[in-house]
C-alpha positions, 0 to 999 in steps of 0.5 A: 144154222151153218150160216149163223155159225159162219157169220159168228166165226167171221165176226170173230175173225174180223175182231181178231184181225184188228187185234193181231195187226195192233199187237204184232206191229206194236211188238216190233215197234216196242222191241225196237224202242227197247233196243235203242233206249234200254238194251243199247244204253251206251255203257255196255263197253268201254271205248278204246282211245287212240291218237289216229295216224294212218300211213297209205302204203304203195300199190302191190306192183311195187312189191319186190316179189311178184306172184300169180295173184298179182295178175288181176290186181289192176283194180287196186290202184282205184279202190282197194288200199293197204294202210299201216296204223301208227299212233301219233305219239309213237315216234318209231315210224315218223321217218316214213310219214310224208306229212306234205301229202295227206291222203285226202284234202283236209285230212290230218289223220292219213298220209302217204308214205315216203318213197324208197323206204322200208315201211315195215321196220321201225327206226329204234334201237332194235330195228325189229317190227312188231308181230304183223297183224292185218285188220279186214273190215266187213260189209261197208267197213273202212280202215278207220275201224282198225285204230282201236286194234292198233292202239292195243298193239302198243297199249296206248289205249287211254286218253292222255288225261287218264294216264300219268305223264310218267307212265306215258313217257315210260311206255314211249321209252320202252317202244323206243329202246325195243323193250316192247317187241314181238318176241316178248314172253310177257303180254305187257311187253308184247308188241304188234303192228297193225295193217288195215285193208281198205275196200273203199266202204264196199259192201261185200255182202251185196254179191259174191264177186266182191268177196272173191276180189277182196280175198285175192287182194288180201293174198297180195297184202299178205305177200307184200307184208311178208316181203317187206318185213323179211329178215334177210338172215332167215331163209323163210320170210315168216318165222315159225311161231310168229306168223301173220295174224288176221283180225276180221270183222263181220263178213270180212271173217269169210274173206280172211279164211279164203285168203288164208287158204289160198296163201297157205296152200300156195306156199305149201306147194312151192316148198313141197310142204317144208315151210310153215304157213304164213297165216296160223291164227284168224280172230274174227269179231261177229263174223257169220261162220254158221250162216248169214241171216241178213244177206239174200244173194245166192253168190254170197252163200256159194262163197261161204260154202266154197270156203267151208268145203275147201277147209274141210278138204285141207283138214282131211288131207292134213290128217290123212297124209300128215300135211302141215302148213295149210290149216289155221286156227280160228277164234270166233268172238260173238257180239252176243244178244246185243248184236242186231245183225249177226246172232250168236248162233251164226258166229259159232264155228265147228271143226278142228282148231276152232274156238267160239266164245261170247264177248260177254264171257271174255270182257267180264268173266262171269262169277261162279256164284251169281253169273255176274248179272250186274255187269253192264256188258253181260249181253255183249255189244252191238255189231260195230261196237265190238271193233273198239270195245276195250275188253274185247280187244284186250283179249284179242291182244292176249290171243295174238301173243299166245299164238298156239291153239292150246294156249289160246284155248287155255286163255279162254277157259281162264276167262270163263267160269265154265269149261269150254266145249272141249271139256265136260261143262257148258259149251257155246250154245249152252252159254248163249241159252243162259244169256237168253234166260238172263234177258228174260229174267231182267226184262220179263218174257214179253219185253225179251220177246219183243226185243229178240223179234225186232232184231234186224237179222230176222229179215231173212226169216221174215222173207221166208214167212212172207213166201209161205204166207203168200203160198197158203193165201194163194191156196185159199183163193183157189179153194174160194174160186173152186167152191164158190164161197161167198162173203169175200170180207169174211174169207179175207179176215179168216185167211189173215188169222189162220194163214200166219199160224200155219206158216209159223208151224211150217217154218218151225217144223222145217227148222227155219229160224230155230237157231235165232229165236223161239216159236213166239217170235216166229208167230209175231214175224209171221203176222208182220209178214202177213201185214206186208203181204196184205198191204201190197195185195189189198193196199198198193195193188188195189189203189193202183187198180182203182186209179187205172180204172178211174183214168180209163173211165175218164179217157173213154168219156172224153173219146165218146166211148172209144178206148185209147188204152192200147197195149201189145196184147192187141195183136193177140186180142184182134188177131182176126175173126177168121182165126177166132172162128177157126180156134173155136172150131178146132179147140185143140189148137186154140191154146197153141195159136194164142201161145204162138202169138204171145211168143212172137210178141215177146221175141219181138219185144226182147229184140227191141230191148236188146237194141235199146240196151246196146244203144244206151251202152254206146251212149254211156261209153261216149259220155264216160270214155275212161270208165264205161267199156263196150264189149260182149261182157258189158253188152250182156250185163246191160241187157240183163239189167234192162230185162230184169227191170222190164220183168219188174215192170210186168209184175207191177202191171199184172198186180193192178190190172183189172179182170172181169172175174174178181176171184181169178183176179185175186189169184193173179194178184196173189202171185204178183204180190209174192213176186213184187217183194221176192224178185227185187230182193233176189235180183238187187245183188245181180243188178249191182254186179251187172252195173260193175261189169259195164266198167273196165274196173268192174270187169277186172275185179270180176275175173276171180269170181268168173274163174271160180264159176267156170271151174265150178261148172266144169266140175259139175257138168262135163258132158256134150250137153253142157257145152251147148248150154255153157253160157249157164255157167255164169251167175247172171245167165243162170238167173236170167234164163232160169228165173227172170225169163219164166217170170217175165213170160208168165207175167206178160202172158197173164197181163195180155190175157187179162186185157184180152178178157177185158176187151172181149167183155167190153165188146160183148156188153155193148 
């Protein structure tokens, strides 16, 4: 009876597995197809048109007033740059453009600035510059993204064929005679000049060291602009009410907050709290203030947490001791449901002097009657489109002009049909929920579910579900081995069906992904995570194992049964019959003997790895003399890279190594399947950071981050024990000692044990 029920249940599980694979995989593919063909239809936002012209400004060392932040800016000459946008039709800055020196060959949009000229003040009747606005790009962003914002600074946002000749000439005349200026009361006469920071397309989300370096460079940019645009008649460089405004995209919003904290605190301390801040407003476009769902390196999260803690401390000090000049206003604009990288919930920012708003509510304000359901941008815009969307940047222009927090808040409320979070109406979360309900009404529940599940920001949740699935599957294999279940295929099929359901419940109870998507999407992602896990477990590793066994079998036949497959564990396996007999008699010492041999082998292997790493580093320094540097820091970084790669190699070897006990082999392969995905994702940022430390430029750029790590360690641990393990204060050292070394030791021990068992099994069978 029990056997009949078991067979029936197993048959049902097999059918369910086939159905689950088809539905879950098809849901992701169908959702992606809907996003690219229907949701992102190309009409969600009107594009801003501009006549592009950027001017490359001098390096920071040319600034007349140096500061303590300039000590670490040697890397600016190589990668980080500051540029100024001026429309090609705007003649105010023609005198500073060196048309004979383009920034790059065949580039007719970016030129060097002429030397010994003030690049801030225009050559018109007023001689007054517009309000200074700095654009900060996000992950792998470029300075070219600032062209649309720069066009809105002068309102030259339309193509020539869409604007009459009279209107264009009138606008150019107002720019020339100074009618448009930074002090205008009317928005139509308001003028701001845009400066763009260029990080060379650097991916700041790869590692936190890049974010610290970018923030330090932005501080020097703020000082340069304040120095160059300073009116000699004013005592303070920045006049109250006309502070510098930062507009940042994506993760650049976190960089902007960090830089504003640094420069405002510095100027506050220098003047004993008498001067106003240099940065009063930060406007962010699709910036992850509430969480970064598409980033995996821990150093990036430490950067975000540090910025939030410092802001909280500054705000508390300002309220407790009545200290002004440190805090700033933050206006966070979310791309909405169309943003595939940063969900609206991550763009929400809480705290004093903060405003969170959906882009759809400020581009086309919803109607009180019908919610404006027919608006083409009712679901917002994608992650990159928000930087050139005409409606969004028009609001940004009005917010820059408003300057004060109360005026910006009033502007937002006027754009919306409901009261903001500061009132009694629907807040940011409520508005986001309404947009999700609207998506379900328009596309239907299943289509909306597929669209939200296929968003790229679910990658982090997918990884979490993958780990939970792997742990649950590991427990299933342990129970299977302990209670000697039969029918392997049935156990595998049932595990595939029930494990994702359990992992979905665990993730939901823990609140993982609750802010982004609903439970239905979590279940679909859990099954897709199980698909990836099974593909590695029963696909990649199984195929490699079969290939290795086939190759070994052919090798044994060619050598008349004498195996030529030699590995390091031979020393452990063939440590001598006397040791084996002694270990069998003294069973309590058996484990110690094996572990001692294993540690000895691994220590010898580590020494070989260090020597090889140093040799490679010396060769690279001789080949690339002006780039690679040989010192303690680069040697440690090279050893770290070699050790991580070696650990990854051992993970793969453990995954496809064969064992005489298939159940125990399944448990080992389950661990390897988990590490094969988790370890590379967690180490890729560390490896990129270590590679940068091999160069002079990278070591110079890493100084702010290493200073931060040292200060954090000193505040966390100040005992004598901490002095002994002081090397753990650095990111790479902690990762190597606490994560990479244990995984390497575990996988190497598992692999050697498997080979020993296999070798002994071959001896006994003969």
